[in-house]
MDTraj code that builds the backbone (N, CA, C; nanometers):
import mdtraj as md
import numpy as np

residues = "UNK UNK UNK UNK UNK UNK UNK UNK UNK UNK UNK UNK UNK UNK UNK UNK UNK UNK UNK UNK UNK UNK UNK UNK UNK UNK UNK UNK UNK UNK UNK UNK UNK UNK UNK UNK UNK UNK UNK UNK UNK UNK UNK UNK UNK UNK UNK UNK UNK UNK UNK UNK UNK UNK UNK UNK UNK UNK UNK UNK UNK UNK UNK UNK UNK UNK UNK UNK UNK UNK UNK UNK UNK UNK UNK UNK UNK UNK UNK UNK UNK UNK UNK UNK UNK UNK UNK UNK UNK UNK UNK UNK UNK UNK UNK UNK UNK UNK UNK UNK UNK UNK UNK UNK UNK UNK UNK UNK UNK UNK UNK UNK UNK UNK UNK UNK UNK UNK UNK UNK UNK UNK UNK UNK UNK UNK UNK UNK UNK UNK UNK UNK UNK UNK UNK UNK UNK UNK UNK UNK UNK".split()
xyz = np.array([
    [-8.2484, 7.4171, -23.8079],
    [-8.1233, 7.3749, -23.8663],
    [-8.1484, 7.2881, -23.9898],
    [-8.2534, 7.2052, -23.9865],
    [-8.2829, 7.1190, -24.1011],
    [-8.2951, 7.2000, -24.2291],
    [-8.3627, 7.3131, -24.2224],
    [-8.3809, 7.3958, -24.3418],
    [-8.2467, 7.4390, -24.3999],
    [-8.1479, 7.4595, -24.3157],
    [-8.0173, 7.5039, -24.3634],
    [-7.9334, 7.3898, -24.4195],
    [-7.9457, 7.2693, -24.3633],
    [-7.8571, 7.1602, -24.4044],
    [-7.9183, 7.0697, -24.5107],
    [-8.0382, 7.1005, -24.5554],
    [-8.1063, 7.0127, -24.6513],
    [-8.1269, 7.0787, -24.7874],
    [-8.0528, 7.1850, -24.8152],
    [-8.0603, 7.2512, -24.9451],
    [-7.9200, 7.2611, -25.0040],
    [-7.9113, 7.2803, -25.1345],
    [-7.7798, 7.2985, -25.1962],
    [-7.7150, 7.4270, -25.1473],
    [-7.7940, 7.5302, -25.1250],
    [-7.7371, 7.6544, -25.0713],
    [-7.6771, 7.6288, -24.9334],
    [-7.7459, 7.5520, -24.8508],
    [-7.6942, 7.5207, -24.7180],
    [-7.5710, 7.4334, -24.7237],
    [-7.5732, 7.3328, -24.8101],
    [-7.4566, 7.2446, -24.8261],
    [-7.3364, 7.3263, -24.8724],
    [-7.3581, 7.4137, -24.9691],
    [-7.2478, 7.4950, -25.0196],
    [-7.1975, 7.5936, -24.9146],
    [-7.2848, 7.6420, -24.8276],
    [-7.2405, 7.7285, -24.7182],
    [-7.1502, 7.6493, -24.6228],
    [-7.1814, 7.5226, -24.6013],
    [-7.0965, 7.4378, -24.5166],
    [-6.9593, 7.4152, -24.5806],
    [-6.9577, 7.3881, -24.7097],
    [-6.8334, 7.3559, -24.7794],
    [-6.7430, 7.4777, -24.8012],
    [-6.8022, 7.5944, -24.8141],
    [-6.7287, 7.7139, -24.8546],
    [-6.6144, 7.7434, -24.7583],
    [-6.4985, 7.7870, -24.8018],
    [-6.4568, 7.8121, -24.9398],
    [-6.3836, 7.6943, -25.0042],
    [-6.3820, 7.5785, -24.9376],
    [-6.3087, 7.4635, -24.9919],
    [-6.3699, 7.4109, -25.1208],
    [-6.5017, 7.3912, -25.1183],
    [-6.5713, 7.3290, -25.2304],
    [-6.7048, 7.3976, -25.2543],
    [-6.7595, 7.3670, -25.3704],
    [-6.8979, 7.4008, -25.4033],
    [-6.9513, 7.2842, -25.4841],
    [-7.0791, 7.2520, -25.4638],
    [-7.1420, 7.1440, -25.5405],
    [-7.2473, 7.2055, -25.6328],
    [-7.2520, 7.1542, -25.7536],
    [-7.3483, 7.2048, -25.8506],
    [-7.4773, 7.1229, -25.8431],
    [-7.5831, 7.1799, -25.8987],
    [-7.7109, 7.1092, -25.9130],
    [-7.7892, 7.1800, -26.0214],
    [-7.8674, 7.1044, -26.0979],
    [-7.9525, 7.1685, -26.1984],
    [-8.0490, 7.2675, -26.1318],
    [-8.0881, 7.3663, -26.2066],
    [-8.1750, 7.4716, -26.1526],
    [-8.3023, 7.4145, -26.0931],
    [-8.3651, 7.3159, -26.1595],
    [-8.4913, 7.2621, -26.1074],
    [-8.4714, 7.1913, -25.9733],
    [-8.3550, 7.1301, -25.9525],
    [-8.3266, 7.0653, -25.8244],
    [-8.3053, 7.1713, -25.7164],
    [-8.2333, 7.2783, -25.7497],
    [-8.2151, 7.3874, -25.6523],
    [-8.3495, 7.4503, -25.6181],
    [-8.4366, 7.4645, -25.7163],
    [-8.5673, 7.5279, -25.6947],
    [-8.6613, 7.4368, -25.6154],
    [-8.6721, 7.3097, -25.6544],
    [-8.7670, 7.2176, -25.5918],
    [-8.7156, 7.1603, -25.4606],
    [-8.5849, 7.1554, -25.4431],
    [-8.5273, 7.1032, -25.3200],
    [-8.5680, 6.9588, -25.2963],
    [-8.6084, 6.9292, -25.1756],
    [-8.6409, 6.7915, -25.1386],
    [-8.7634, 6.7382, -25.2112],
    [-8.8463, 6.8260, -25.2641],
    [-8.9634, 6.7809, -25.3406],
    [-8.9206, 6.7080, -25.4681],
    [-8.7976, 6.7326, -25.5144],
    [-8.7477, 6.6673, -25.6364],
    [-8.6957, 6.5259, -25.6099],
    [-8.6826, 6.4881, -25.4839],
    [-8.6226, 6.3597, -25.4479],
    [-8.7208, 6.2455, -25.4686],
    [-8.6744, 6.1414, -25.5374],
    [-8.7435, 6.0128, -25.5453],
    [-8.6461, 5.9122, -25.4853],
    [-8.6842, 5.8567, -25.3713],
    [-8.5934, 5.7665, -25.3009],
    [-8.5451, 5.6535, -25.3914],
    [-8.4147, 5.6268, -25.3839],
    [-8.3557, 5.5185, -25.4605],
    [-8.3246, 5.5527, -25.6051],
    [-8.3604, 5.6731, -25.6491],
    [-8.3317, 5.7165, -25.7864],
    [-8.2367, 5.8343, -25.7829],
    [-8.1470, 5.8378, -25.8799],
    [-8.0493, 5.9468, -25.8840],
    [-8.1210, 6.0805, -25.8957],
    [-8.0897, 6.1701, -25.8048],
    [-8.1462, 6.3046, -25.8072],
    [-8.0791, 6.3864, -25.9164],
    [-7.9468, 6.3810, -25.9195],
    [-7.8712, 6.4553, -26.0205],
    [-7.7237, 6.4182, -26.0089],
    [-7.6483, 6.4569, -26.1081],
    [-7.5020, 6.4509, -26.0996],
    [-7.4575, 6.5891, -26.0535],
    [-7.3929, 6.5910, -25.9404],
    [-7.3445, 6.7154, -25.8824],
    [-7.1931, 6.7178, -25.8930],
    [-7.1404, 6.8184, -25.9590],
    [-6.9957, 6.8317, -25.9701],
    [-6.9427, 6.8963, -25.8433],
    [-6.8334, 6.8418, -25.7925],
    [-6.7656, 6.8958, -25.6754],
    [-6.6531, 6.9838, -25.7283],
    [-6.6621, 7.1141, -25.6960],
    [-6.5693, 7.2126, -25.7495],
    [-6.4756, 7.2616, -25.6395],
    [-6.3472, 7.2320, -25.6536],
    [-6.2467, 7.2789, -25.5593],
    [-6.2389, 7.4308, -25.5659],
    [-6.2422, 7.4944, -25.4496],
    [-6.2416, 7.6409, -25.4390],
    [-6.3561, 7.7040, -25.5192],
    [-6.4591, 7.6257, -25.5454],
    [-6.5777, 7.6758, -25.6138],
    [-6.5680, 7.6792, -25.7639],
    [-6.4534, 7.6398, -25.8226],
    [-6.4374, 7.6527, -25.9678],
    [-6.3775, 7.5313, -26.0388],
    [-6.2885, 7.4572, -25.9750],
    [-6.2150, 7.3498, -26.0425],
    [-6.2821, 7.2149, -26.0172],
    [-6.3379, 7.1508, -26.1227],
    [-6.4026, 7.0204, -26.1030],
    [-6.3009, 6.9149, -26.0604],
    [-6.3272, 6.8513, -25.9444],
    [-6.2362, 6.7483, -25.8942],
    [-6.3064, 6.6148, -25.8727],
    [-6.4381, 6.6123, -25.8766],
    [-6.5131, 6.4895, -25.8533],
    [-6.6580, 6.5162, -25.8923],
    [-6.7350, 6.4097, -25.9018],
    [-6.8799, 6.4268, -25.9124],
    [-6.9472, 6.3290, -25.8186],
    [-7.0714, 6.3603, -25.7852],
    [-7.1516, 6.2777, -25.6954],
    [-7.2853, 6.2545, -25.7652],
    [-7.3159, 6.1280, -25.7967],
    [-7.4477, 6.0937, -25.8514],
    [-7.5423, 6.0772, -25.7319],
    [-7.5945, 6.1872, -25.6846],
    [-7.6683, 6.1928, -25.5586],
    [-7.7951, 6.1086, -25.5648],
    [-7.8022, 6.0115, -25.4740],
    [-7.9175, 5.9227, -25.4622],
    [-7.9494, 5.9079, -25.3139],
    [-8.0700, 5.9444, -25.2746],
    [-8.1097, 5.9310, -25.1348],
    [-8.1851, 5.7999, -25.1149],
    [-8.1405, 5.7225, -25.0179],
    [-8.2057, 5.5960, -24.9839],
    [-8.3111, 5.6173, -24.8753],
    [-8.2896, 5.7198, -24.7931],
    [-8.3849, 5.7519, -24.6865],
    [-8.3879, 5.9030, -24.6682],
    [-8.5064, 5.9552, -24.6490],
    [-8.5255, 6.0972, -24.6239],
    [-8.6298, 6.1088, -24.5143],
    [-8.5898, 6.1665, -24.4021],
    [-8.6765, 6.1735, -24.2852],
    [-8.6705, 6.3140, -24.2245],
    [-8.7268, 6.4144, -24.2945],
    [-8.7221, 6.5509, -24.2416],
    [-8.8000, 6.5609, -24.1106],
    [-8.7549, 6.6296, -24.0147],
    [-8.6283, 6.7030, -24.0024],
    [-8.5205, 6.6232, -23.9301],
    [-8.5287, 6.4916, -23.9338],
    [-8.4354, 6.4089, -23.8569],
    [-8.3148, 6.3608, -23.9368],
    [-8.3186, 6.3689, -24.0683],
    [-8.1991, 6.3312, -24.1406],
    [-8.2231, 6.2626, -24.2732],
    [-8.1147, 6.2072, -24.3261],
    [-8.1197, 6.1390, -24.4552],
    [-8.0085, 6.0360, -24.4618],
    [-8.0210, 5.9496, -24.5593],
    [-7.9155, 5.8534, -24.5922],
    [-7.8937, 5.8618, -24.7422],
    [-7.7760, 5.9029, -24.7802],
    [-7.7370, 5.9101, -24.9211],
    [-7.6546, 5.7874, -24.9533],
    [-7.6920, 5.7165, -25.0598],
    [-7.6127, 5.6046, -25.1128],
    [-7.5897, 5.6323, -25.2599],
    [-7.4703, 5.6774, -25.2904],
    [-7.4390, 5.7246, -25.4246],
    [-7.3105, 5.6604, -25.4738],
    [-7.2808, 5.6898, -25.5984],
    [-7.1477, 5.6613, -25.6509],
    [-7.0886, 5.7948, -25.6931],
    [-6.9580, 5.7967, -25.6954],
    [-6.8867, 5.9182, -25.7333],
    [-6.7797, 5.8811, -25.8353],
    [-6.7220, 5.9799, -25.8972],
    [-6.6100, 5.9541, -25.9866],
    [-6.4984, 5.8839, -25.9089],
    [-6.4729, 5.9286, -25.7867],
    [-6.3632, 5.8742, -25.7065],
    [-6.4034, 5.7544, -25.6210],
    [-6.5329, 5.7364, -25.5962],
    [-6.5794, 5.6325, -25.5048],
    [-6.6804, 5.5412, -25.5729],
    [-6.6519, 5.4134, -25.5723],
    [-6.7469, 5.3154, -25.6248],
    [-6.8756, 5.3204, -25.5429],
    [-6.8587, 5.3351, -25.4112],
    [-6.9726, 5.3482, -25.3206],
    [-6.9451, 5.4624, -25.2245],
    [-7.0446, 5.5444, -25.2027],
    [-7.0376, 5.6561, -25.1083],
    [-7.1672, 5.6541, -25.0294],
    [-7.1544, 5.6473, -24.8991],
    [-7.2719, 5.6478, -24.8126],
    [-7.2520, 5.7562, -24.7078],
    [-7.3456, 5.8491, -24.7031],
    [-7.3405, 5.9585, -24.6063],
    [-7.4743, 5.9631, -24.5344],
    [-7.4676, 5.9365, -24.4046],
    [-7.5875, 5.9452, -24.3220],
    [-7.5735, 6.0665, -24.2314],
    [-7.6731, 6.1528, -24.2357],
    [-7.6752, 6.2713, -24.1490],
    [-7.7995, 6.2615, -24.0629],
    [-7.7786, 6.2741, -23.9319],
    [-7.8920, 6.2727, -23.8400],
    [-7.8900, 6.3990, -23.7556],
    [-8.0093, 6.4452, -23.7231],
    [-8.0285, 6.5575, -23.6322],
    [-8.1205, 6.5086, -23.5216],
    [-8.0743, 6.5225, -23.3983],
    [-8.1525, 6.4786, -23.2835],
    [-8.1724, 6.5966, -23.1897],
    [-8.2968, 6.6154, -23.1449],
    [-8.3264, 6.7227, -23.0508],
    [-8.2530, 6.6979, -22.9201],
    [-8.1971, 6.8051, -22.8659],
    [-8.1344, 6.8034, -22.7344],
    [-8.1993, 6.9188, -22.6581],
    [-8.2982, 6.8872, -22.5799],
    [-8.3735, 6.9915, -22.5124],
    [-8.4665, 7.0615, -22.6100],
    [-8.5097, 7.1801, -22.5710],
    [-8.6060, 7.2558, -22.6514],
    [-8.5419, 7.3352, -22.7649],
    [-8.4174, 7.3802, -22.7449],
    [-8.3585, 7.4758, -22.8389],
    [-8.2344, 7.4268, -22.9110],
    [-8.1899, 7.3058, -22.8845],
    [-8.0646, 7.2595, -22.9433],
    [-8.0842, 7.1258, -23.0134],
    [-7.9875, 7.0940, -23.0983],
    [-7.9884, 6.9630, -23.1616],
    [-7.8456, 6.9137, -23.1759],
    [-7.8344, 6.7854, -23.1963],
    [-7.7049, 6.7238, -23.2234],
    [-7.7058, 6.6759, -23.3670],
    [-7.6090, 6.7217, -23.4459],
    [-7.5946, 6.6817, -23.5850],
    [-7.4795, 6.5825, -23.5931],
    [-7.5072, 6.4672, -23.6537],
    [-7.4057, 6.3635, -23.6670],
    [-7.3951, 6.3220, -23.8129],
    [-7.2728, 6.3142, -23.8622],
    [-7.2463, 6.2637, -23.9964],
    [-7.1696, 6.1335, -23.9837],
    [-7.2147, 6.0330, -24.0599],
    [-7.1461, 5.9048, -24.0679],
    [-7.1193, 5.8796, -24.2156],
    [-6.9957, 5.8406, -24.2477],
    [-6.9557, 5.8229, -24.3876],
    [-6.8936, 5.6851, -24.4070],
    [-6.9335, 5.6205, -24.5162],
    [-6.8717, 5.4963, -24.5621],
    [-6.8333, 5.5191, -24.7081],
    [-6.7182, 5.4687, -24.7483],
    [-6.6756, 5.4861, -24.8868],
    [-6.5980, 5.3638, -24.9331],
    [-6.6035, 5.3426, -25.0639],
    [-6.5282, 5.2352, -25.1287],
    [-6.4632, 5.2952, -25.2533],
    [-6.3336, 5.3249, -25.2446],
    [-6.2664, 5.3940, -25.3554],
    [-6.2593, 5.3100, -25.4824],
    [-6.2616, 5.3783, -25.5944],
    [-6.2432, 5.3113, -25.7238],
    [-6.0964, 5.2763, -25.7463],
    [-6.0077, 5.3617, -25.6961],
    [-5.8635, 5.3426, -25.7112],
    [-5.8072, 5.3072, -25.5730],
    [-5.7246, 5.2042, -25.5661],
    [-5.6711, 5.1664, -25.4349],
    [-5.5758, 5.2731, -25.3803],
    [-5.6263, 5.3505, -25.2870],
    [-5.5457, 5.4519, -25.2194],
    [-5.5348, 5.4133, -25.0721],
    [-5.4267, 5.4506, -25.0081],
    [-5.4162, 5.4222, -24.8649],
    [-5.5320, 5.4874, -24.7890],
    [-5.5992, 5.4069, -24.7068],
    [-5.7152, 5.4580, -24.6342],
    [-5.6796, 5.5761, -24.5461],
    [-5.5570, 5.5796, -24.4965],
    [-5.5171, 5.6902, -24.4099],
    [-5.5308, 5.8238, -24.4836],
    [-5.5067, 5.8253, -24.6135],
    [-5.5214, 5.9493, -24.6917],
    [-5.6679, 5.9890, -24.7045],
    [-5.7516, 5.8938, -24.7456],
    [-5.8932, 5.9256, -24.7632],
    [-5.9601, 5.9604, -24.6308],
    [-5.9320, 5.8816, -24.5284],
    [-5.9920, 5.9090, -24.3976],
    [-5.9505, 6.0475, -24.3486],
    [-5.8243, 6.0822, -24.3680],
    [-5.7760, 6.2150, -24.3284],
    [-5.8457, 6.3261, -24.4052],
    [-5.8614, 6.3071, -24.5370],
    [-5.9293, 6.4067, -24.6193],
    [-6.0737, 6.4256, -24.5748],
    [-6.1474, 6.3148, -24.5593],
    [-6.2889, 6.3261, -24.5230],
    [-6.3057, 6.3810, -24.3815],
    [-6.2181, 6.3430, -24.2911],
    [-6.2244, 6.3985, -24.1551],
    [-6.2021, 6.5498, -24.1599],
    [-6.1041, 6.5939, -24.2381],
    [-6.0770, 6.7374, -24.2533],
    [-6.1991, 6.8107, -24.3087],
    [-6.2577, 6.7561, -24.4154],
    [-6.3719, 6.8221, -24.4801],
    [-6.4923, 6.8281, -24.3863],
    [-6.5224, 6.7188, -24.3176],
    [-6.6394, 6.7202, -24.2290],
    [-6.6153, 6.8059, -24.1048],
    [-6.4939, 6.8118, -24.0560],
    [-6.4650, 6.9050, -23.9461],
    [-6.4873, 7.0483, -23.9918],
    [-6.4413, 7.0780, -24.1124],
    [-6.4636, 7.2116, -24.1687],
    [-6.6132, 7.2417, -24.1767],
    [-6.6914, 7.1474, -24.2271],
    [-6.8361, 7.1671, -24.2385],
    [-6.8989, 7.1914, -24.1015],
    [-6.8588, 7.1134, -24.0026],
    [-6.9152, 7.1295, -23.8683],
    [-6.8747, 7.2633, -23.8067],
    [-6.7511, 7.3069, -23.8303],
    [-6.7101, 7.4396, -23.7801],
    [-6.7931, 7.5496, -23.8430],
    [-6.8214, 7.5366, -23.9716],
    [-6.9041, 7.6382, -24.0397],
    [-7.0450, 7.6403, -23.9795],
    [-7.1002, 7.5217, -23.9524],
    [-7.2328, 7.5160, -23.8889],
    [-7.2289, 7.5748, -23.7484],
    [-7.1225, 7.5489, -23.6743],
    [-7.1101, 7.6047, -23.5395],
    [-7.1058, 7.7567, -23.5431],
    [-7.0335, 7.8116, -23.6375],
    [-7.0282, 7.9576, -23.6487],
    [-7.1662, 8.0152, -23.6762],
    [-7.2430, 7.9438, -23.7543],
    [-7.3765, 7.9924, -23.7905],
    [-7.4785, 7.9720, -23.6791],
    [-7.4746, 7.8548, -23.6131],
    [-7.5786, 7.8192, -23.5178],
    [-7.5317, 7.8130, -23.3731],
    [-7.4015, 7.8179, -23.3502],
    [-7.3504, 7.8034, -23.2149],
    [-7.3298, 7.6564, -23.1823],
    [-7.3017, 7.6286, -23.0574],
    [-7.2830, 7.4909, -23.0152],
    [-7.1374, 7.4545, -23.0049],
    [-7.1137, 7.3261, -22.9883],
    [-6.9777, 7.2755, -22.9734],
    [-6.9646, 7.1460, -23.0511],
    [-6.8425, 7.1051, -23.0725],
    [-6.8183, 6.9833, -23.1495],
    [-6.7891, 6.8657, -23.0574],
    [-6.8250, 6.7490, -23.1040],
    [-6.7932, 6.6272, -23.0309],
    [-6.6940, 6.5418, -23.1088],
    [-6.6430, 6.5940, -23.2195],
    [-6.5482, 6.5188, -23.3018],
    [-6.4145, 6.5062, -23.2305],
    [-6.3503, 6.3899, -23.2440],
    [-6.2169, 6.3705, -23.1834],
    [-6.1117, 6.4508, -23.2561],
])
top = md.Topology()
chain = top.add_chain()
for i, resn in enumerate(residues, 1):
    res = top.add_residue(resn, chain, resSeq=i)
    for name in ("N", "CA", "C"):
        top.add_atom(name, md.element.get_by_symbol(name[0]), res)
traj = md.Trajectory(xyz[None], top)
């Protein structure tokens, strides 16, 4: 599962068809080998329905621990601070548990209920896409 969730192709498969994220060709080619912890990897445009730019993410990884996960601490056009921690934990010999934890600090004061609802929707969508691909069940409320 790590191989699928740690590449731009895998991330875009999770987001599809809601969003697509861009990356320079060398980042797509080199993958995690291009990462220098604490330094911006690239500016990735977030494209609604794969075409309309709605945000960007200055992707910066603070921790990278293949195949157990990563911690992204970035800024975005919409978020002064964006923190996404993804962990994968073995459950028996053939299964794993994938957990996403998100912290954000918006640049514009928006009601948290809106942002929390949006991010919950997007991450549920991502988890459903992973379930279709790998099987399993969700533990999200």
